[in-house]
C-alpha positions as CSV (number, residue, x, y, z in Angstrom):
1,M,-0.2,0.2,0.1
2,D,1.4,3.4,-0.8
3,K,2.3,5.9,1.6
4,F,-0.2,8.6,0.9
5,R,-3.2,6.1,0.9
6,T,-1.4,5.0,4.1
7,I,-1.8,8.3,5.8
8,A,-5.3,8.8,4.2
9,L,-6.4,6.0,6.6
10,F,-4.4,7.2,9.3
11,M,-6.3,11.0,9.2
12,S,-9.7,9.3,8.4
13,T,-9.0,7.2,11.7
14,I,-8.3,10.3,14.0
15,A,-11.5,12.1,12.0
16,T,-13.9,8.7,12.5
17,G,-12.6,7.3,16.0
18,S,-12.0,3.8,14.8
19,F,-11.0,1.4,12.1
20,A,-14.2,0.8,11.1
21,A,-15.7,4.0,10.3
22,T,-12.9,4.6,8.4
23,A,-12.9,1.3,6.2
24,K,-16.6,2.1,5.5
25,K,-15.4,6.0,4.4
26,H,-12.5,4.3,2.1
27,A,-14.6,1.1,0.7
28,T,-12.2,-1.3,2.5
29,D,-12.4,-3.7,5.8
30,P,-11.4,-2.9,9.1
31,S,-8.4,-5.3,9.4
32,T,-6.9,-3.5,6.0
33,V,-7.0,-0.1,7.9
34,S,-5.6,-1.7,11.4
35,K,-2.4,-3.3,9.4
36,A,-1.9,0.0,7.2
37,I,-1.7,1.4,10.5
38,K,0.3,-0.8,12.2
39,R,2.6,-0.8,9.2
40,L,3.4,2.9,9.4
41,E,3.8,2.5,13.3
42,A,6.6,0.1,12.4
43,Q,8.2,2.4,9.5
44,I,8.3,5.4,11.8
45,G,9.1,3.1,15.4
46,M,6.9,4.7,17.3
47,Q,3.3,4.1,18.6
48,L,0.7,6.3,16.9
49,F,-2.7,5.4,18.7
50,Y,-3.7,3.9,21.9
51,R,-6.1,1.0,21.7
52,S,-8.7,-0.1,23.5
53,T,-12.0,-2.0,23.3
54,R,-14.1,1.0,23.1
55,K,-12.1,3.7,21.5
56,L,-9.1,5.1,19.8
57,S,-6.8,8.0,21.0
58,L,-3.8,9.6,19.9
59,T,-0.8,9.1,21.4
60,S,1.6,12.4,21.8
61,A,3.9,10.9,18.9
62,G,0.8,10.5,17.3
63,Q,-0.5,14.1,17.9
64,K,2.6,15.7,16.9
65,Y,2.7,13.0,13.5
66,A,-0.7,14.2,12.4
67,D,0.1,17.8,13.2
68,T,2.9,17.7,10.6
69,V,1.6,15.0,8.2
70,G,-2.1,16.5,8.4
71,T,-0.6,19.3,6.9
72,L,1.2,17.9,4.1
73,Y,-1.8,15.7,3.6
74,H,-4.5,18.6,3.4
75,Q,-2.1,20.5,0.9
76,L,-1.8,17.6,-1.0
77,E,-5.1,17.0,-1.2
78,S,-6.4,19.8,-2.0
79,L,-3.7,20.0,-4.7
80,E,-5.2,17.0,-6.5
81,D,-8.5,18.5,-5.9
82,E,-7.7,21.8,-7.7
83,L,-6.2,19.5,-10.7
84,K,-9.4,17.4,-10.7
85,S,-11.5,20.6,-10.8
86,V,-9.8,22.5,-13.5
87,N,-13.0,22.6,-15.3
88,D,-15.4,22.4,-12.7
89,S,-14.4,24.8,-9.9
90,H,-17.4,25.8,-8.2
91,S,-18.2,22.3,-6.8
92,G,-17.3,20.4,-4.1
93,S,-17.6,20.5,-0.3
94,L,-17.2,22.9,2.2
95,K,-16.5,22.0,6.1
96,I,-17.5,25.5,7.9
97,N,-17.2,26.2,11.6
98,V,-18.6,29.0,13.0
99,P,-19.4,30.7,16.2
100,V,-22.9,30.5,17.8
101,S,-24.0,33.7,18.2
102,Y,-21.8,35.3,15.4
103,G,-23.4,32.5,13.6
104,R,-26.6,33.1,13.6
105,M,-27.0,36.9,13.5
106,Y,-24.6,37.1,10.3
107,V,-24.0,34.4,8.9
108,L,-26.9,32.2,8.7
109,Q,-28.6,34.2,6.4
110,M,-25.3,34.6,4.3
111,L,-25.0,30.6,4.0
112,C,-28.5,30.8,2.4
113,Q,-27.5,33.3,0.1
114,F,-24.1,31.4,-0.7
115,K,-26.0,28.1,-1.0
116,K,-28.3,29.8,-3.8
117,S,-25.8,31.4,-5.8
118,Y,-23.4,28.0,-5.8
119,P,-25.8,25.3,-5.4
120,D,-23.0,22.6,-6.5
121,I,-20.7,23.3,-3.3
122,S,-22.0,21.4,-0.4
123,L,-21.9,22.7,3.0
124,E,-21.5,21.3,6.1
125,V,-21.6,23.7,8.9
126,S,-21.2,23.4,13.0
127,F,-22.0,26.4,15.3
128,N,-19.6,25.5,17.9
129,D,-17.9,28.0,20.4
130,E,-15.5,25.7,21.8
131,Y,-12.1,25.2,20.3
132,V,-11.8,23.5,17.0
133,D,-8.9,22.1,15.6
134,M,-9.0,22.8,11.9
135,I,-6.5,20.4,11.6
136,S,-7.1,17.9,12.7
137,D,-11.4,18.1,12.3
138,A,-10.5,18.9,8.4
139,V,-12.3,21.8,8.5
140,D,-11.6,24.2,5.2
141,V,-12.8,27.4,6.7
142,S,-13.6,28.8,10.2
143,I,-15.0,32.6,11.5
144,R,-13.7,33.1,15.0
145,S,-14.0,35.9,17.0
146,G,-11.8,37.1,19.8
147,T,-7.6,36.8,19.7
148,L,-5.8,33.8,17.5
149,T,-2.4,32.2,18.3
150,D,-2.4,29.1,15.8
151,S,0.4,29.9,13.6
152,R,-0.7,26.8,11.2
153,L,-3.9,29.1,10.2
154,V,-4.0,32.0,7.9
155,A,-6.6,34.2,9.6
156,Q,-7.8,37.4,6.9
157,K,-9.6,40.2,9.6
158,L,-13.3,40.9,8.8
159,T,-14.6,43.0,11.2
160,P,-12.9,44.5,14.5
161,M,-14.7,43.2,17.8
162,E,-16.2,45.9,19.2
163,F,-18.1,46.1,22.7
164,V,-21.1,48.1,23.8
165,L,-22.5,48.3,27.4
166,C,-26.1,47.8,27.7
167,A,-29.6,47.6,28.7
168,G,-33.0,46.9,28.1
169,S,-34.7,50.4,26.5
170,A,-37.2,50.4,29.7
171,L,-34.7,50.1,32.3
172,A,-32.6,52.7,30.4
173,A,-35.4,55.1,30.6
174,S,-36.4,54.4,33.9
175,T,-32.9,54.8,35.9
176,E,-30.0,57.2,35.6
177,I,-26.8,55.4,34.9
178,N,-23.8,56.9,34.9
179,I,-20.6,55.4,33.5
180,S,-18.8,54.9,36.5
181,N,-17.5,52.2,39.0
182,E,-19.8,53.5,41.6
183,C,-23.1,53.8,39.6
184,L,-22.6,50.5,38.1
185,T,-21.7,48.6,41.0
186,T,-25.0,49.6,42.6
187,L,-27.2,47.9,39.4
188,P,-28.1,44.3,38.3
189,W,-25.8,42.6,35.4
190,I,-25.8,40.0,33.5
191,L,-22.3,38.0,33.1
192,F,-21.2,35.8,30.4
193,R,-19.7,32.7,30.9
194,F,-17.4,30.6,28.5
195,K,-18.1,27.1,28.4
196,Q,-14.5,26.0,27.5
197,S,-12.6,27.9,30.8
198,G,-15.9,28.1,32.9
199,K,-14.7,31.5,33.5
200,T,-17.3,34.6,34.0
201,M,-15.9,37.6,31.5
202,P,-15.1,40.6,33.7
203,I,-16.7,44.1,33.9
204,N,-13.5,45.5,33.0
205,F,-12.9,48.1,30.8
206,S,-12.0,51.3,29.2
207,Y,-14.3,53.7,28.3
208,Q,-13.1,57.6,27.1
209,G,-9.6,56.7,28.6
210,R,-11.2,56.1,31.7
211,H,-10.4,52.5,33.7
212,I,-14.2,50.9,34.6
213,M,-14.0,47.6,36.8
214,V,-17.1,46.2,38.4
215,E,-17.7,43.9,40.3
216,P,-21.6,43.4,41.1
217,E,-23.2,42.0,43.9
218,N,-26.7,41.6,41.8
219,F,-25.8,39.5,39.0
220,T,-27.0,36.9,36.7
221,I,-24.9,34.7,35.0
222,V,-25.5,32.3,31.3
223,D,-23.2,30.8,28.8
224,D,-25.2,31.8,25.6
225,G,-24.4,35.2,24.0
226,E,-28.5,35.3,22.4
227,A,-29.7,34.3,26.2
228,M,-27.4,37.4,27.4
229,A,-29.1,39.7,25.0
230,E,-32.4,38.7,25.2
231,M,-32.5,38.9,29.1
232,C,-30.2,42.3,29.0
233,A,-33.7,43.6,26.6
234,A,-36.0,42.2,29.5
235,G,-34.7,44.2,32.2
236,L,-33.2,41.9,34.2
237,G,-29.8,43.9,34.0
238,L,-26.7,45.7,32.7
239,T,-24.4,43.8,30.2
240,L,-21.4,44.0,27.9
241,M,-22.4,42.5,24.6
242,P,-20.2,42.5,21.2
243,H,-21.4,44.3,18.1
244,F,-23.2,40.9,16.6
245,T,-24.7,40.3,19.5
246,A,-26.4,43.4,20.4
247,K,-27.1,44.7,16.7
248,K,-30.4,43.2,16.1
249,L,-31.9,44.1,19.7
250,V,-30.9,47.5,19.4
251,T,-32.0,48.3,15.7
252,E,-35.4,46.8,17.1
253,G,-35.1,49.3,20.0
254,K,-35.2,46.7,22.8
255,V,-31.9,47.2,23.9
256,K,-30.0,51.0,24.7
257,V,-26.5,51.5,23.9
258,L,-25.0,53.0,26.8
259,A,-21.5,53.4,25.8
260,K,-19.4,52.2,23.5
261,I,-16.3,50.9,24.8
262,D,-12.5,51.7,23.8
263,D,-11.3,49.1,21.3
264,F,-9.7,45.7,22.3
265,P,-6.3,46.3,19.9
266,N,-6.0,42.4,19.3
267,S,-9.4,41.4,19.4
268,G,-11.6,40.9,16.2
269,V,-13.9,38.8,13.9
270,F,-11.7,36.9,11.5
271,I,-12.2,34.4,8.5
272,V,-9.6,31.5,9.3
273,Y,-8.3,28.8,7.1
274,P,-5.3,26.3,7.4
275,K,-2.1,27.3,5.4
276,R,-1.9,25.5,2.2
277,E,0.0,26.5,-1.0
278,Y,-2.7,25.9,-3.3
279,L,-6.3,27.0,-1.6
280,P,-9.1,25.1,-3.4
281,K,-11.1,27.6,-5.6
282,R,-14.2,26.6,-3.7
283,T,-12.9,27.7,-0.5
284,Q,-11.3,31.5,-2.2
285,I,-14.8,31.6,-3.4
286,F,-16.6,31.5,-0.2
287,I,-14.0,33.7,1.7
288,E,-14.8,36.4,-0.9
289,F,-18.7,36.1,-0.5
290,V,-18.1,36.5,3.4
291,K,-16.2,39.7,2.5
292,R,-18.7,40.9,-0.3
293,Y,-21.9,40.4,2.6
294,L,-20.3,42.0,5.3
295,E,-19.3,45.0,3.1
296,Q,-23.6,44.9,1.9
297,I,-24.4,45.4,5.3
298,G,-21.7,48.3,6.3
299,E,-18.8,46.3,8.0
300,S,-15.6,46.2,7.2
301,P,-11.9,45.4,8.6
302,S,-12.0,48.7,10.4
303,N,-15.9,49.2,10.9
304,T,-18.8,47.6,12.2
305,W,-22.2,49.0,12.0
306,L,-21.4,51.1,15.5
307,K,-19.9,53.2,13.1
308,G,-22.8,55.2,12.5
309,L,-24.2,55.1,16.1
């Protein structure tokens, strides 16, 4: 069995988690897959998988091998796809990962338009706030918010990630609210908890050059951005929201922006894809479509809808 085929089986086994599922995907049998992995382990002189009756998991050596070989494998796979699809570049499949709130509020409508424009491109879309290893999970394109650190990826900034201090319209109308530690500490808050770390986002920001840090006594904690926004609209408390979570409720008049806080210079919304010398045409098409869509709704790498607020 040639090395490329063996590596293909190795990467599929990581993705599927079993020899049986890999065998089904590649139209072969589990024993063939198992033997191929054993030969690969023998060739490089190290164990790549821990095997049990319930599951397979990568060893530390297997993870390191997958990180490097996976990149090379996807580059070669992409090149072959590119060469094979010269006359049919608007077809194929795209595996896409997007954050939950941004995905629902911004990306979902865009995906519907994209699919209508390119019906021959199959989409597999995951809405997920947790960290996704794009290399191991064979994700073609991700949209991520916050800051990025993975050097194996190419990131293009779509927009800044701007935060606003918000209150429900009724609460804002009935309560005198000053942007100061003293005033904000006395008010109820809705706080956001990150699912991956379990940590709560602190109320710690700069406003017009002043540092504001609030430790409220009366608060509600949620781990869903849309739920946080809806509870704010219902008048349950103040909250810090990114621009994409606040937009719909602000434009509907249900939430009032009390202050746009000073920017986080390294944060943003990015479209991200693995480093590949030969980027599939369908991926290029999707990236450019996303950029054009955001331009049409008034957002760019330097501005969001808050510019006109």
